[in-house]
C-alpha positions in Angstrom: -0.1 -0.1 0.0 2.8 2.5 0.9 4.7 1.7 -2.2 1.5 2.7 -4.3 1.0 5.9 -2.4 4.6 6.8 -2.8 4.5 6.2 -6.6 1.5 8.1 -6.7 3.0 11.3 -5.2 6.3 10.9 -7.2 3.9 10.8 -10.4 2.1 14.0 -9.4 5.2 15.7 -8.8 6.5 14.5 -12.0 3.1 15.8 -13.7 3.3 18.8 -11.9 6.7 20.1 -12.5 7.7 22.6 -14.0 4.5 24.5 -14.3 3.2 23.9 -10.8 5.7 24.3 -8.6 3.9 24.4 -5.3 2.3 21.2 -6.2 5.7 19.6 -7.0 7.1 20.5 -3.9 4.2 19.4 -1.9 4.1 15.9 -3.6 7.9 15.5 -3.4 7.9 16.4 0.5 5.1 13.6 0.8 7.1 11.4 -1.4 10.4 11.7 0.5 8.4 11.6 3.8 7.3 8.0 3.0 10.9 6.9 1.6 13.6 9.4 2.0 15.9 7.4 -0.5 13.6 7.4 -3.3 15.7 7.9 -6.4 12.9 9.4 -8.7 12.0 11.8 -5.9 15.6 12.9 -5.1 16.1 13.2 -8.9 13.0 16.0 -9.1 14.1 17.7 -6.2 17.7 18.2 -7.6 16.1 19.4 -10.8 13.9 21.7 -8.8 16.9 23.3 -6.7 19.0 23.9 -9.9 16.6 24.9 -12.5 14.0 26.9 -10.3 16.2 28.1 -7.2 19.5 28.1 -8.8 21.1 26.2 -5.6 23.5 24.0 -7.3 25.0 22.9 -4.0 21.7 21.5 -2.7 21.1 20.1 -6.3 24.4 18.4 -6.0 23.7 16.9 -2.8 20.2 15.4 -4.1 21.6 14.2 -7.3 24.5 12.4 -5.5 22.0 10.8 -3.1 19.7 9.8 -5.8 22.8 8.0 -7.4 23.6 6.5 -4.4 20.3 4.8 -4.3 20.0 3.9 -8.0 23.4 3.9 -9.7 21.7 2.9 -13.2 19.3 5.7 -13.2 20.6 7.1 -16.3 18.4 10.3 -16.5 20.6 11.7 -13.5 23.9 11.6 -14.9 23.4 14.5 -17.7 21.6 16.8 -15.5 24.1 16.3 -12.6 27.2 16.8 -14.7 25.6 19.9 -16.0 25.0 21.1 -12.6 28.7 20.4 -12.0 29.7 22.5 -14.9 27.5 25.4 -14.0 28.8 25.4 -10.1 32.6 25.3 -11.7 33.3 21.9 -10.2 35.4 21.0 -13.5 37.3 17.7 -11.6 34.1 16.4 -10.4 32.4 16.9 -13.6 35.2 15.0 -15.4 35.1 12.1 -13.1 31.4 11.9 -13.3 31.6 11.9 -17.1 34.3 9.1 -17.2 31.8 7.2 -14.9 28.9 7.9 -16.8 30.4 6.5 -20.1 30.4 3.1 -18.5 27.0 3.1 -17.2 24.6 0.4 -19.5 22.0 2.0 -21.5 23.2 5.7 -20.9 22.7 8.2 -23.9 26.4 8.5 -24.6 25.7 11.2 -27.1 24.5 13.6 -24.6 27.5 12.7 -22.1 29.9 13.4 -25.0 28.3 16.6 -25.5 28.5 17.5 -21.7 32.5 16.3 -22.3 32.7 19.1 -25.1 31.1 21.8 -22.9 33.6 20.9 -20.2 36.4 21.3 -22.6 35.1 24.7 -24.0 34.6 25.9 -20.8 38.3 25.3 -19.8 39.0 26.8 -23.4 40.3 23.7 -24.7 38.7 24.3 -28.0 40.3 21.5 -30.1 39.4 18.9 -27.5 36.0 20.3 -27.4 35.2 19.9 -31.1 36.8 16.4 -31.0 34.4 15.7 -28.0 31.4 17.0 -29.9 32.3 15.1 -33.2 32.4 12.0 -30.8 28.9 12.9 -29.5 27.5 13.1 -33.3 28.7 9.7 -33.6 26.1 8.4 -30.8 23.5 10.8 -32.4 20.3 8.8 -33.5 17.9 11.8 -34.5 18.3 14.9 -36.8 17.5 17.4 -34.1 20.6 16.2 -32.1 22.7 15.9 -34.8 21.8 19.4 -36.3 22.5 20.7 -32.5 25.9 19.2 -32.4 26.8 20.6 -35.7 25.7 24.1 -34.4 28.0 23.5 -31.1 30.7 22.4 -33.4 30.6 25.6 -35.5 30.1 27.8 -32.5 33.0 26.5 -30.9 35.2 26.8 -34.1 34.3 30.5 -34.1 36.0 30.9 -30.8 39.1 29.3 -32.4 39.1 32.0 -35.2 39.3 35.4 -33.5 42.7 34.9 -32.3 44.2 34.0 -35.5 42.8 37.4 -36.8 44.1 39.4 -34.2 47.8 38.1 -34.6 47.6 38.7 -38.2 46.4 42.3 -37.8 49.3 43.1 -35.2 51.8 41.7 -37.7 50.8 44.1 -40.4 51.0 47.0 -38.0 54.6 46.0 -36.9 55.5 45.6 -40.6 54.5 49.3 -41.3 
């Protein structure tokens, strides 16, 4: 009986998020009061903390707790990695990316996209492009592949301005 009630609260929270935040929080609190280590409720609570409140530290705690209770919950990894990137926890993000790539059934394209984003943030543009190309290999729909192509193009533009500036400076020195 309790499991059905717990699932009911989790499903209500999922249904309400992100449009009815008050209802989402209420149902998540009920679900977590029934089972404090429910991975699905913890995952949604982490999303709420990160996406609505911008509290990345709390979000990290909830994501870590969700993974501690259900390591094969593939939905957690991309969002947890994104929170780590948003919070400038780059070493932690790299470790999670490395582990996520070993999780059975995970969307490797999304994880490689996160890897590319990490390299871009750390201004290693060549590695970023390489990771994004790897993400493209794991893309299985046109929308994702188109998105990755635009990301590759955007990162390439970050590489070009440096070359133009040096050539202009050389021309001025020659004069």
